[in-house]
C-alpha positions in Angstrom: 22.5 -18.1 -33.2 21.6 -15.2 -35.5 20.1 -12.0 -34.1 17.2 -10.1 -35.6 18.0 -7.1 -37.8 18.5 -3.7 -36.1 15.2 -2.3 -37.4 13.2 -5.1 -35.6 14.9 -4.2 -32.3 14.2 -0.5 -32.8 10.5 -1.2 -33.7 10.0 -3.6 -30.7 11.7 -1.1 -28.4 9.4 1.7 -29.7 6.3 -0.5 -29.2 7.4 -1.3 -25.6 8.0 2.4 -24.9 4.5 3.3 -26.3 2.9 0.6 -24.1 4.7 2.0 -21.1 3.4 5.5 -21.8 -0.1 4.1 -22.3 0.0 2.6 -18.8 1.9 5.3 -17.0 0.5 8.4 -18.6 -3.1 8.1 -17.2 -1.6 7.2 -13.8 0.4 10.4 -13.8 -2.7 12.4 -14.8 -4.7 10.8 -12.0 -2.0 11.9 -9.5 -2.2 15.5 -10.7 -6.0 15.5 -10.4 -5.7 14.1 -6.8 -3.5 17.1 -5.9 -6.0 19.4 -7.7 -9.1 18.1 -6.0 -8.1 17.9 -2.3 -10.6 16.4 0.1 -12.7 19.1 1.8 -12.0 21.7 -0.9 -15.2 23.4 -2.2 -16.0 23.6 -5.9 -16.0 27.4 -5.8 -12.4 27.4 -4.4 -11.3 25.0 -7.2 -13.0 27.2 -9.8 -11.3 30.4 -8.4 -7.9 28.6 -8.3 -8.0 27.2 -11.8 -10.1 29.9 -13.5 -12.4 27.3 -15.1 -16.0 26.3 -14.5 -16.8 22.9 -13.0 -19.9 21.3 -14.6 -21.2 19.4 -11.6 -23.7 16.7 -12.3 -26.4 15.5 -9.9 -25.6 12.0 -8.7 -29.3 11.0 -8.2 -28.9 9.9 -4.6 -31.7 11.3 -2.4 -31.4 11.8 1.3 -34.3 10.6 3.6 -36.1 13.3 5.5 -35.1 14.8 7.9 -31.5 14.8 6.8 -29.0 15.5 9.6 -25.9 17.7 9.2 -23.6 14.6 9.3 -25.7 12.9 6.6 -25.3 15.9 4.3 -21.5 16.0 4.9 -21.1 12.4 3.7 -23.8 12.3 1.1 -22.5 12.0 -2.5 -24.8 14.6 -4.2 -22.7 15.8 -7.2 -19.9 14.5 -9.3 -17.7 15.4 -12.2 -15.7 13.0 -14.5 -12.3 14.1 -15.6 -9.9 12.2 -17.9 -8.8 9.6 -15.3 -10.8 10.4 -12.2 -14.3 10.8 -10.9 -14.6 13.5 -8.2 -17.5 13.3 -5.8 -19.0 16.3 -4.0 -21.3 16.4 -1.0 -24.4 18.7 -0.5 -22.1 21.6 0.5 -20.1 21.3 -2.7 -17.0 19.9 -0.9 -14.9 17.1 -2.3 -15.5 13.9 -0.4 -13.9 11.3 -2.7 -11.8 11.0 -5.8 -12.3 7.7 -7.7 -9.6 6.4 -10.0 -10.7 5.6 -13.6 -7.5 4.8 -15.5 -7.4 2.2 -18.3 -5.1 -0.1 -16.3 -7.6 -0.1 -13.4 -10.5 -0.8 -15.7 -8.6 -3.7 -17.3 -7.9 -5.1 -13.8 -11.6 -4.8 -12.9 -12.5 -6.7 -16.1 -10.0 -9.5 -15.3 -11.2 -9.8 -11.7 -14.9 -9.8 -12.7 -14.2 -12.5 -15.3 -12.2 -14.5 -12.7 -15.0 -14.2 -10.1 -17.6 -15.4 -12.6 -15.7 -18.7 -13.3 
């Protein structure tokens, strides 16, 4: 049995390493963002800590009148999208959820939705 030339092995190893970085890199970035956006932290505290301005976007969800204190604490009023996460804030500008948006997770959603459609 004859083995492939050394250059083919180096190229295939490099492609494998690149694929691993494509999968693991966004996961590591997401984990850093989860540490940065802790649940219950206000947007002003995050801005002071990082020295950057958060461009909060309105989510479009409207609370029914009269809104109770508990409803305002759980209501997703604002959000920001970072590289690999979507951070959701309530009416008091506190972090209430951090959604994962990595390429690997989006691929898995696509596979699951195709599988469920069959």
